[in-house]
Structures are given as structure tokens and as C-alpha cells.
MARBA-3410 file (N, C-alpha, C, O; in Angstrom, 1 decimal):
208
0.8,-1.2,0.0,0.0,-0.1,0.0,0.9,1.2,0.0,1.6,1.5,1.0 ~ 0.8,2.0,-1.0,1.7,3.1,-1.1,1.3,4.3,-0.2,0.1,4.6,-0.2 ~ 2.2,5.0,0.5,1.8,6.1,1.2,1.7,7.5,0.5,1.5,8.6,1.0 ~ 2.0,7.3,-0.9,2.1,8.5,-1.7,0.9,8.9,-2.4,0.8,9.9,-3.1 ~ -0.3,8.1,-2.2,-1.6,8.5,-2.7,-2.1,9.7,-2.1,-2.2,9.7,-0.8
-2.4,10.7,-2.8,-2.8,12.0,-2.1,-4.4,12.0,-2.1,-5.0,11.7,-3.1 ~ -5.0,12.4,-1.0,-6.4,12.4,-0.9,-7.2,13.0,-2.0,-8.2,12.5,-2.5 ~ -6.6,14.1,-2.5,-7.2,14.7,-3.7,-7.2,13.9,-5.0,-7.8,14.4,-6.0 ~ -6.5,12.8,-5.0,-6.4,12.1,-6.2,-7.6,11.0,-6.4,-7.7,10.4,-7.5 ~ -8.3,10.8,-5.4,-9.3,9.8,-5.3,-10.6,10.4,-5.8,-11.0,11.5,-5.3
-11.3,9.8,-6.8,-12.5,10.3,-7.3,-13.7,9.8,-6.5,-13.6,8.7,-6.0 ~ -14.8,10.5,-6.4,-16.0,10.0,-5.7,-16.6,8.9,-6.6,-16.8,9.1,-7.8 ~ -16.9,7.9,-5.9,-17.5,6.7,-6.6,-18.9,6.4,-6.1,-19.4,5.3,-6.4 ~ -19.5,7.2,-5.3,-20.8,6.9,-4.8,-21.7,8.0,-5.3,-21.3,9.1,-5.7 ~ -23.0,7.7,-5.4,-24.0,8.5,-5.7,-24.6,9.5,-4.6,-24.5,9.2,-3.5
-25.0,10.7,-5.1,-25.6,11.6,-4.1,-26.9,10.9,-3.4,-27.7,10.3,-4.1 ~ -26.9,11.0,-2.1,-28.0,10.4,-1.5,-27.7,9.0,-0.8,-28.5,8.5,0.0 ~ -26.6,8.5,-1.2,-26.0,7.2,-0.6,-25.7,7.4,0.9,-25.2,8.4,1.3 ~ -26.1,6.4,1.7,-25.7,6.5,3.1,-24.3,6.4,3.2,-23.7,5.4,2.7 ~ -23.5,7.4,3.8,-22.1,7.3,3.9,-21.5,7.1,5.4,-20.3,7.1,5.6
-22.5,6.8,6.3,-21.9,6.6,7.6,-22.0,5.0,7.9,-23.0,4.3,7.7 ~ -20.9,4.6,8.4,-20.8,3.1,8.8,-21.5,2.9,10.2,-21.4,3.8,11.1 ~ -22.2,1.7,10.4,-22.8,1.5,11.5,-21.8,0.7,12.5,-20.7,0.2,12.0 ~ -22.1,0.7,13.7,-21.3,-0.1,14.7,-21.0,-1.6,14.3,-19.9,-2.1,14.6 ~ -22.0,-2.2,13.7,-21.8,-3.6,13.1,-20.8,-3.6,12.1,-20.0,-4.5,12.1
-20.9,-2.6,11.1,-19.8,-2.6,10.0,-18.5,-2.2,10.5,-17.4,-2.5,9.9 ~ -18.5,-1.5,11.6,-17.1,-1.1,12.2,-16.5,-2.3,12.7,-15.3,-2.5,12.7 ~ -17.4,-3.3,13.3,-16.8,-4.5,13.8,-16.3,-5.4,12.7,-15.3,-6.2,12.9 ~ -17.0,-5.3,11.5,-16.6,-6.1,10.3,-15.1,-5.5,9.8,-14.2,-6.2,9.4 ~ -15.0,-4.2,9.9,-13.6,-3.7,9.5,-12.6,-3.9,10.5,-11.5,-4.1,10.2
-12.9,-4.0,11.8,-11.9,-4.3,12.7,-11.5,-5.7,12.6,-10.3,-6.0,12.7 ~ -12.4,-6.6,12.2,-12.0,-8.1,12.0,-11.0,-8.2,10.9,-10.0,-8.9,11.1 ~ -11.3,-7.5,9.8,-10.3,-7.5,8.6,-9.1,-6.8,9.1,-8.0,-7.3,8.8 ~ -9.1,-5.7,9.7,-7.9,-4.9,10.1,-6.9,-5.6,11.1,-5.8,-5.2,11.2 ~ -7.5,-6.6,11.8,-6.6,-7.3,12.9,-5.9,-8.5,12.2,-5.3,-9.2,13.0
-5.9,-8.6,10.9,-5.2,-9.7,10.2,-3.7,-9.5,9.9,-3.0,-10.3,9.4 ~ -3.3,-8.3,10.2,-1.8,-8.1,10.0,-1.0,-7.7,11.3,-1.6,-7.7,12.4 ~ 0.3,-7.4,11.2,1.1,-7.2,12.3,0.8,-5.9,13.1,1.4,-5.7,14.2 ~ 0.0,-5.0,12.4,-0.3,-3.8,13.0,-1.7,-3.9,13.6,-2.5,-2.9,13.7 ~ -2.1,-5.0,14.0,-3.5,-5.3,14.5,-4.0,-4.3,15.6,-5.1,-3.8,15.4
-3.3,-4.1,16.6,-3.6,-3.3,17.6,-3.7,-1.8,17.2,-4.7,-1.1,17.5 ~ -2.8,-1.4,16.4,-2.8,0.0,15.8,-4.1,0.2,15.1,-4.9,1.1,15.3 ~ -4.2,-0.8,14.2,-5.5,-0.6,13.2,-6.8,-0.6,14.1,-7.7,0.3,13.9 ~ -6.8,-1.5,14.9,-8.2,-1.5,15.8,-8.4,-0.2,16.5,-9.5,0.4,16.4 ~ -7.3,0.3,17.1,-7.4,1.7,17.9,-7.7,2.8,16.9,-8.5,3.7,17.2
-7.1,2.8,15.8,-7.5,3.9,14.8,-8.9,3.9,14.5,-9.6,4.9,14.5 ~ -9.4,2.8,14.2,-11.0,2.6,13.8,-11.8,3.0,15.0,-12.9,3.6,14.8 ~ -11.4,2.6,16.1,-12.2,2.8,17.3,-12.2,4.2,17.9,-13.2,4.7,18.2 ~ -11.1,4.8,17.9,-10.9,6.2,18.2,-11.6,7.0,17.2,-12.4,8.0,17.6 ~ -11.4,6.7,15.9,-12.0,7.6,14.8,-13.5,7.6,14.8,-14.1,8.7,14.7
-14.0,6.4,15.1,-15.5,6.3,15.1,-16.1,6.8,16.4,-17.1,7.5,16.3 ~ -15.5,6.4,17.5,-16.1,6.9,18.8,-16.1,8.4,19.1,-17.0,8.8,19.8 ~ -15.2,9.1,18.5,-15.2,10.6,18.7,-15.5,11.4,17.4,-15.5,12.6,17.4 ~ -15.9,10.7,16.3,-16.4,11.3,15.0,-15.1,12.2,14.5,-15.3,13.4,14.2 ~ -13.9,11.7,14.5,-12.8,12.5,14.1,-12.5,12.6,12.7,-12.7,11.7,11.9
-12.2,13.9,12.3,-11.6,14.0,10.8,-10.3,13.2,10.8,-9.7,12.9,11.8 ~ -9.8,13.0,9.6,-8.6,12.3,9.3,-7.4,13.1,10.0,-6.5,12.4,10.6 ~ -7.3,14.3,9.8,-6.3,15.1,10.4,-6.4,15.1,11.9,-5.3,15.1,12.6 ~ -7.5,15.1,12.5,-7.6,15.2,13.9,-7.1,13.8,14.4,-6.4,13.7,15.4 ~ -7.4,12.7,13.8,-7.1,11.3,14.2,-5.6,11.1,14.1,-4.9,10.7,15.0
-5.1,11.6,13.0,-3.5,11.3,12.8,-2.6,12.1,13.5,-1.4,11.8,13.7 ~ -3.2,13.3,14.0,-2.3,14.3,14.7,-2.3,14.1,16.2,-1.7,14.8,17.0 ~ -3.1,12.9,16.7,-3.1,12.7,18.2,-1.7,12.1,18.6,-1.1,11.3,17.9 ~ -1.3,12.6,19.8,0.0,12.2,20.4,-0.3,11.2,21.6,-1.4,11.2,22.2 ~ 0.6,10.6,21.8,0.4,9.6,23.1,-0.1,10.3,24.3,-1.0,9.8,25.0
0.5,11.5,24.6,0.3,12.4,25.8,-1.2,12.9,25.7,-1.8,13.4,26.7 ~ -2.0,12.7,24.5,-3.4,13.1,24.4,-4.3,12.1,25.0,-5.5,12.3,25.2 ~ -3.7,10.8,25.3,-4.4,9.7,26.0,-4.2,9.6,27.3,-3.2,9.1,27.7 ~ -5.1,10.1,28.1,-5.1,10.0,29.7,-5.8,8.7,30.1,-7.0,8.7,30.4 ~ -5.0,7.6,30.2,-5.4,6.4,30.5,-5.8,6.2,32.0,-6.6,5.3,32.3
-5.2,7.0,32.8,-5.5,7.0,34.3,-6.9,7.4,34.6,-7.6,6.9,35.4 ~ -7.3,8.6,33.9,-8.5,9.2,34.1,-9.6,8.8,33.0,-10.7,9.3,33.0 ~ -9.1,8.0,32.1,-10.0,7.5,30.9,-10.6,8.7,30.2,-11.8,8.8,30.1 ~ -9.7,9.5,29.7,-10.1,10.7,28.8,-9.1,10.8,27.6,-8.0,10.2,27.6 ~ -9.6,11.6,26.7,-8.8,11.8,25.5,-8.8,13.3,25.2,-9.9,13.8,25.0
-7.8,14.0,25.0,-7.7,15.3,24.6,-7.8,15.6,23.1,-7.0,15.1,22.4 ~ -8.9,16.3,22.7,-9.1,16.6,21.3,-9.0,18.0,21.0,-9.4,18.8,21.8 ~ -8.5,18.3,19.8,-8.5,19.7,19.3,-9.1,19.6,17.9,-8.4,19.1,17.0 ~ -10.4,20.2,17.8,-10.9,20.1,16.5,-10.2,21.0,15.5,-9.8,22.1,15.8 ~ -10.1,20.5,14.3,-9.3,21.1,13.2,-10.0,22.5,12.6,-9.3,23.4,12.3
-11.3,22.5,12.5,-11.9,23.7,11.9,-12.2,24.8,12.8,-12.1,25.9,12.3 ~ -12.5,24.5,14.1,-13.0,25.7,15.0,-11.8,25.8,16.1,-11.8,26.7,16.9 ~ -10.9,24.8,16.2,-9.8,25.0,17.2,-10.4,24.7,18.6,-9.6,24.8,19.6 ~ -11.6,24.2,18.8,-12.0,23.9,20.1,-11.4,22.7,20.7,-11.3,21.7,20.0 ~ -11.2,22.8,22.0,-10.6,21.6,22.6,-11.6,21.0,23.6,-12.4,21.7,24.1
-11.5,19.7,23.8,-12.5,19.0,24.6,-11.8,17.7,25.1,-10.9,17.2,24.5 ~ -12.2,17.3,26.2,-11.5,16.1,26.9,-12.7,15.0,27.2,-12.9,14.7,28.4 ~ -13.3,14.4,26.2,-14.3,13.5,26.5,-13.8,12.2,27.2,-12.6,12.0,27.2 ~ -14.8,11.4,27.7,-14.5,10.2,28.5,-14.2,9.1,27.4,-14.7,9.1,26.3 ~ -13.3,8.2,27.8,-13.1,7.0,27.0,-13.8,5.7,27.6,-13.7,5.4,28.8
-14.5,5.1,26.8,-15.0,3.8,27.4,-14.1,2.8,27.9,-13.0,2.8,27.6 ~ -14.7,2.0,28.9,-13.8,1.1,29.4,-13.2,0.1,28.4,-12.0,-0.2,28.4 ~ -14.1,-0.2,27.5,-13.5,-1.2,26.5,-12.4,-0.5,25.6,-11.3,-1.1,25.3 ~ -12.6,0.7,25.2,-11.5,1.5,24.4,-10.3,1.8,25.3,-9.2,1.8,24.8 ~ -10.5,2.0,26.6,-9.4,2.3,27.5,-8.5,1.0,27.5,-7.3,1.1,27.4
-9.1,-0.2,27.7,-8.3,-1.4,27.6,-7.4,-1.5,26.4,-6.2,-1.8,26.5 ~ -8.1,-1.3,25.2,-7.4,-1.5,24.0,-6.3,-0.6,23.8,-5.2,-1.0,23.5 ~ -6.6,0.7,24.1,-5.5,1.8,24.1,-4.4,1.6,25.0,-3.2,1.8,24.7 ~ -4.7,1.1,26.2,-3.6,0.8,27.2,-2.7,-0.3,26.7,-1.5,-0.2,26.9 ~ -3.2,-1.3,26.0,-2.4,-2.4,25.5,-1.6,-1.8,24.4,-0.4,-2.1,24.3
-2.3,-1.0,23.5,-1.4,-0.5,22.3,-0.3,0.5,22.7,0.8,0.4,22.2 ~ -0.7,1.4,23.6,0.3,2.3,24.1,1.5,1.7,24.8,2.6,2.1,24.8 ~ 1.2,0.7,25.5,2.2,-0.2,26.2,3.2,-0.9,25.1,4.4,-0.9,25.3 ~ 2.7,-1.4,24.1,3.4,-1.9,22.9,4.2,-0.9,22.2,5.3,-1.1,21.8 ~ 3.5,0.3,22.1,4.2,1.4,21.3,5.5,1.8,22.0,6.5,2.0,21.3
5.5,1.8,23.3,6.7,2.2,24.1,7.4,3.5,23.6,8.6,3.5,23.3 ~ 6.5,4.5,23.4,7.1,5.8,22.9,7.0,6.9,23.9,6.4,6.7,25.0 ~ 7.6,8.0,23.6,7.5,9.2,24.5,6.2,9.8,24.4,5.5,9.8,23.3 ~ 5.8,10.5,25.4,4.5,11.1,25.4,4.2,12.1,24.3,3.1,12.3,23.9 ~ 5.3,12.7,23.8,5.2,13.6,22.6,5.2,12.9,21.3,5.0,13.6,20.2
5.3,11.6,21.2,5.3,10.9,20.0,3.8,10.8,19.5,2.9,10.8,20.2 ~ 3.7,10.7,18.1,2.4,10.5,17.5,1.9,9.2,18.0,2.6,8.2,18.1 ~ 0.5,9.2,18.2,0.0,7.9,18.7,-0.1,7.0,17.5,0.0,5.8,17.7 ~ -0.3,7.4,16.3,-0.3,6.5,15.2,0.9,6.9,14.2,0.6,7.6,13.2 ~ 2.1,6.5,14.4,3.2,7.0,13.6,3.3,6.2,12.3,2.7,5.2,12.0
4.1,7.0,11.4,4.3,6.5,10.1,5.2,5.1,10.2,6.1,5.0,11.1 ~ 4.9,4.2,9.3,5.6,2.9,9.3,7.0,3.1,8.9,7.8,2.2,9.0 ~ 7.3,4.4,8.3,8.7,4.5,7.7,9.5,5.5,8.5,10.7,5.4,8.5 ~ 8.8,6.4,9.2,9.5,7.4,10.0,8.7,7.6,11.3,7.6,8.2,11.2 ~ 9.1,7.1,12.4,8.4,7.0,13.8,8.2,8.4,14.2,7.3,8.6,15.1
8.9,9.4,13.7,8.7,10.8,14.2,7.6,11.6,13.4,7.3,12.7,13.8 ~ 7.0,11.0,12.4,5.9,11.5,11.7,4.7,10.7,11.8,4.8,9.5,12.1 ~ 3.6,11.3,11.7,2.2,10.5,11.8,2.1,9.9,10.4,2.7,10.2,9.4 ~ 1.1,8.8,10.4,0.8,8.2,9.2,0.3,9.3,8.2,-0.3,10.3,8.6 ~ 0.6,9.1,6.9,0.3,10.1,6.1,-1.2,9.9,5.7,-1.7,8.8,5.8
-2.0,11.1,5.3,-3.3,11.0,5.0,-3.5,10.0,3.8,-4.5,9.2,3.9 ~ -2.6,10.1,2.8,-2.7,9.3,1.6,-2.7,7.9,2.0,-3.6,7.1,1.6 ~ -1.8,7.4,2.8,-1.8,6.0,3.3,-3.1,5.6,4.0,-3.7,4.6,3.8 ~ -3.5,6.6,4.9,-4.7,6.2,5.7,-5.9,6.0,4.9,-6.7,5.1,5.1 ~ -6.1,6.9,3.8,-7.1,6.9,3.1,-7.2,5.6,2.2,-8.3,5.0,1.9
-6.1,5.2,1.7,-5.9,3.9,0.9,-6.1,2.7,1.8,-6.8,1.7,1.4 ~ -5.6,2.7,3.0,-5.7,1.6,4.0,-7.3,1.5,4.3,-7.8,0.4,4.3 ~ -7.9,2.6,4.7,-9.3,2.5,5.0,-10.2,2.1,3.9,-11.1,1.3,4.1 ~ -10.0,2.5,2.7,-10.7,2.0,1.5,-10.6,0.6,1.2,-11.6,-0.1,0.9 ~ -9.4,0.1,1.4,-9.1,-1.3,1.1,-9.7,-2.2,2.2,-10.3,-3.2,1.9
-9.6,-1.6,3.5,-10.2,-2.4,4.7,-11.7,-2.5,4.6,-12.4,-3.5,4.8 ~ -12.3,-1.4,4.2,-13.8,-1.3,4.1,-14.3,-2.2,3.0,-15.2,-3.0,3.2 ~ -13.6,-2.2,1.8,-13.9,-3.0,0.7,-13.8,-4.6,1.2,-14.8,-5.3,0.9 ~ -12.8,-4.9,1.8,-12.6,-6.2,2.1,-13.7,-6.7,3.2,-14.0,-7.9,3.3 ~ -14.1,-5.7,3.9,-15.2,-6.0,5.0,-16.5,-6.0,4.3,-17.5,-6.3,5.0
-16.6,-5.7,3.0,-18.0,-5.9,2.4,-18.8,-4.6,2.4,-20.0,-4.7,2.0 ~ -18.2,-3.5,2.8,-19.0,-2.3,2.9,-19.3,-1.7,1.6,-18.6,-2.0,0.6 ~ -20.4,-0.9,1.5,-20.9,-0.3,0.3,-19.7,0.7,-0.2,-18.9,1.2,0.6 ~ -19.7,1.0,-1.4,-18.7,2.0,-1.8,-18.8,3.3,-1.2,-17.8,4.0,-1.0 ~ -20.0,3.7,-0.9,-20.2,5.1,-0.4,-19.5,5.1,1.2,-19.3,6.2,1.7
-19.3,4.0,1.7,-18.7,3.9,3.1,-17.2,3.6,3.0,-16.5,3.5,4.1 ~ -16.7,3.5,1.8,-15.2,3.1,1.8,-14.4,4.4,1.9,-13.4,4.5,1.1 ~ -14.6,5.2,2.6,-13.8,6.5,2.8,-13.8,6.9,4.4,-14.8,6.7,5.0 ~ -12.6,7.4,4.9,-12.5,7.7,6.3,-13.6,8.6,6.9,-14.0,8.4,8.1 ~ -14.2,9.5,6.1,-15.3,10.3,6.7,-16.4,9.4,7.1,-17.1,9.9,8.0
-16.5,8.3,6.7,-17.6,7.4,6.9,-17.6,7.2,8.4,-18.7,6.9,8.9 ~ -16.4,7.2,9.2,-16.5,7.1,10.6,-17.2,8.2,11.3,-18.0,8.0,12.1 ~ -16.9,9.4,10.8,-17.5,10.7,11.3,-19.0,10.6,11.0,-19.8,10.8,12.0 ~ -19.4,10.4,9.9,-20.9,10.2,9.6,-21.4,9.1,10.3,-22.6,9.3,10.8 ~ -20.8,8.0,10.5,-21.2,6.9,11.3,-21.6,7.2,12.8,-22.6,6.7,13.3
-20.8,8.1,13.4,-21.2,8.5,14.7,-22.4,9.3,14.8,-23.3,9.2,15.7 ~ -22.5,10.2,13.7,-23.6,11.1,13.6,-25.0,10.4,13.5,-26.0,10.7,14.1 ~ -24.9,9.4,12.5,-26.1,8.6,12.2,-26.4,7.7,13.4,-27.6,7.5,13.8 ~ -25.4,7.1,14.1,-25.7,6.3,15.2,-26.3,7.1,16.4,-27.2,6.6,17.1 ~ -25.8,8.3,16.6,-26.4,9.1,17.7,-27.8,9.6,17.3,-28.6,9.8,18.2
-28.2,9.9,16.0,-29.4,10.3,15.6,-30.5,9.1,15.7,-31.6,9.4,15.9 ~ -30.0,7.8,15.5,-30.8,6.6,15.6,-31.2,6.3,17.0,-32.1,5.6,17.4 ~ -30.2,6.9,17.9,-30.5,6.7,19.4,-31.4,7.8,20.0,-31.6,7.9,21.2 ~ -31.8,8.7,19.1,-32.8,9.8,19.5,-32.1,11.1,19.9,-32.8,11.9,20.6 ~ -30.9,11.3,19.7,-30.1,12.6,20.1,-30.5,13.7,19.2,-30.8,13.5,18.0
-30.6,14.9,19.7,-30.9,16.0,18.9,-29.7,16.6,18.1,-28.6,16.4,18.6 ~ -29.9,17.3,17.1,-28.9,17.8,16.3,-27.8,18.6,17.0,-26.7,18.7,16.7 ~ -28.3,19.3,18.1,-27.4,20.2,18.9,-26.3,19.2,19.6,-25.1,19.5,19.6 ~ -26.9,18.2,20.1,-25.9,17.3,20.8,-25.0,16.5,20.0,-23.9,16.3,20.4 ~ -25.4,16.2,18.7,-24.6,15.6,17.7,-23.5,16.6,17.2,-22.3,16.2,17.0
-23.9,17.8,17.0,-23.0,18.9,16.7,-21.9,19.0,17.6,-20.7,19.2,17.2 ~ -22.2,19.0,18.8,-21.3,19.2,19.9,-20.2,18.0,19.9,-19.0,18.1,20.0 ~ -20.8,16.8,19.7,-20.0,15.6,19.8,-19.1,15.5,18.6,-18.0,14.9,18.7 ~ -19.5,16.0,17.4,-18.8,16.0,16.3,-17.8,17.3,16.1,-17.1,17.4,15.1 ~ -17.9,18.2,16.9,-17.1,19.5,16.9,-17.5,20.4,15.8,-16.7,21.1,15.2
-18.8,20.4,15.4,-19.3,21.3,14.5,-19.5,22.8,14.9,-19.8,23.0,16.1 ~ -19.3,23.8,14.2,-19.4,25.1,14.7,-20.8,25.4,15.1,-21.0,26.1,16.2 ~ -21.7,24.9,14.3,-23.1,25.1,14.6,-23.9,23.7,14.5,-23.3,22.7,14.1 ~ -25.2,23.7,14.8,-26.0,22.6,14.7,-26.5,22.4,13.2,-27.1,21.4,12.9 ~ -26.4,23.5,12.4,-27.0,23.5,11.1,-26.6,22.3,10.3,-27.4,21.5,9.9
-25.2,22.0,10.2,-24.7,20.9,9.4,-25.2,19.5,10.0,-25.5,18.6,9.2 ~ -25.3,19.4,11.3,-25.8,18.2,12.0,-27.2,18.0,11.7,-27.7,16.9,11.6 ~ -28.0,19.2,11.5,-29.3,19.2,11.3,-29.6,18.6,9.8,-30.5,17.8,9.5 ~ -28.7,19.1,9.0,-28.8,18.7,7.5,-28.5,17.2,7.3,-29.3,16.5,6.6 ~ -27.6,16.7,7.9,-27.1,15.4,7.7,-27.9,14.4,8.5,-28.4,13.4,8.1
-28.1,14.7,9.8,-28.6,13.8,10.8,-30.0,14.2,11.5,-30.5,13.6,12.5 ~ -30.6,15.2,10.9,-31.7,15.7,11.6,-33.1,14.9,11.4,-34.0,15.1,12.1 ~ -33.1,13.9,10.4,-34.3,13.2,10.3,-34.1,12.0,11.2,-33.0,11.6,11.6 ~ -35.4,11.5,11.7,-35.4,10.4,12.6,-36.4,9.4,12.0,-37.3,9.7,11.2 ~ -36.3,8.2,12.5,-37.2,7.2,12.0,-38.5,7.2,12.9,-38.6,7.8,14.0
-39.5,6.4,12.5,-40.7,6.4,13.2,-40.5,5.8,14.5,-41.0,6.2,15.5 ~ -39.6,4.7,14.6,-39.2,4.0,15.8,-38.6,4.9,16.8,-39.1,4.9,18.0 ~ -37.7,5.7,16.4,-37.1,6.7,17.3,-38.1,7.7,17.9,-38.2,7.9,19.1 ~ -38.9,8.2,17.0,-40.0,9.2,17.3,-41.0,8.6,18.4,-41.3,9.2,19.4 ~ -41.3,7.3,18.1,-42.3,6.6,19.0,-41.7,6.4,20.4,-42.4,6.6,21.4
-40.4,6.0,20.4,-39.7,5.9,21.6,-39.5,7.2,22.4,-39.6,7.3,23.6 ~ -39.2,8.3,21.6,-39.2,9.5,22.4,-40.4,10.0,22.9,-40.5,10.7,24.0 ~ -41.6,9.7,22.1,-43.0,10.1,22.6,-43.2,9.4,23.9,-43.7,9.9,24.9 ~ -43.0,8.0,23.9,-43.3,7.2,25.1,-42.5,7.6,26.4,-43.0,7.5,27.5 ~ -41.2,8.0,26.2,-40.4,8.5,27.2,-40.9,9.8,27.7,-40.8,10.0,28.9
-41.3,10.6,26.9,-41.9,12.0,27.3,-43.3,11.8,28.1,-43.6,12.4,29.1 ~ -44.1,10.9,27.6,-45.4,10.7,28.2,-45.3,10.0,29.4,-46.2,10.1,30.3 ~ -44.2,9.1,29.6,-44.1,8.4,30.8,-44.1,9.2,32.1,-44.4,8.6,33.2 ~ -43.9,10.4,31.9,-43.8,11.4,33.1,-45.2,11.8,33.5,-45.4,12.4,34.6 ~ -46.2,11.6,32.6,-47.5,12.1,32.8,-48.5,10.9,32.7,-48.9,10.5,31.6
-48.8,10.4,33.9,-49.7,9.2,33.9,-51.0,9.4,33.3,-51.6,8.4,32.8 ~ -51.6,10.7,33.2,-52.8,11.0,32.8,-53.0,11.2,31.2,-54.1,11.3,30.7 ~ -51.8,11.2,30.6,-51.8,11.3,29.2,-51.9,10.0,28.4,-51.9,10.0,27.2
END
């Protein structure tokens, strides 16, 4: 897999309207494929961190070991477009995987969390990551529209929307400057979600 493929060189291969967000189940399929080589722990952590926090590729690849606070189960994030910083909690499952990976990395706190395979002082290149993600998603049987890294970010948005989260909450989780984009992409809800929300609302009022 060549690291010299530039993101701009890839043509869009999906149609407008295709669902571009991967589901948690599809993420599991990708992890299964990604764990088949000697970089298994790194690959798994990249996918889990990217999806769990809806990161852009630059945000994911610029993470350093010191950004992972394993003792307090937090991750330090700096959003690329608005510069906002946030320290969300890490799930116990992700904490265990990151702890194992960081231990194997055996790097300095200032080292990149996901370094280049050719130069440990640099992060993985965007071109390499795009190509690796595309090949992994394809091998996992995902639709063409989901064979790009931004599908992790969309995936978190759609997953939160399906859980009944409002656009403002989704926007905050994804680091959007406003809720407008979250409303545009994830504002629609299914009848199932609407029914569940209605039941939860009315459960407080026994006379309704």
C-alpha cells in the first residue's frame, strides 16, 4: 500500500443520497479485517478512536500519546476547523485496547499515537490512511459510499441520531461550529425513534 496516494487524487465513486456513515456492526466487520496483519492493535485503535469521537482524518492522525489520559480515561481532542478543545471520556473497552496498544508502542509522550511505518517521528500520512481505510472497508464488504474515512465521522452522527439524540448534541459531539450541518445530515429520525421519544416523554405524565 503506497503512502504517496494523495487524498485529492481519489474520485468520488458513490451517488448523491447514498448513506455514507458506517454502523457499529460494520465497524466490527472492519476491525475483524484490520486485525489480520502485524499492526492489528494499531489498526483496531485507529478505527475505534476515529468512530467513537467522530474525528476528521487530520484530527485522528495528529493525536499524540500524551493526548491519551489512561489513568482518568479521557482523550484530549482539538478540532481542526474551529480549534475547540475537549476532553471526553473513553469507554472502558476502548481504554483497555488503548492501554495495550500504548504499552506496545513504548514511545515518548510527545510521539504521535499512530506513527508512520517509515518514520516514527511523523504521523501516518493522509494518503496512506485513505488507501488503507478504503481497502479495509472493501474487504469487509461495505458499500462503496462507506469506503472513505469520513464514513466514521458520519457513522457516529447517524448512530447518535438513531439513538434519538438532537442535532445540537450531535453537533457538539462532532465538533461542528453550529447545529446546522448536523441538522442537515442527521436531523431526520425514524418512526421508531419518534415513538420511543414520545413514550419516554409521556411516561412522566400518567394521565396522558
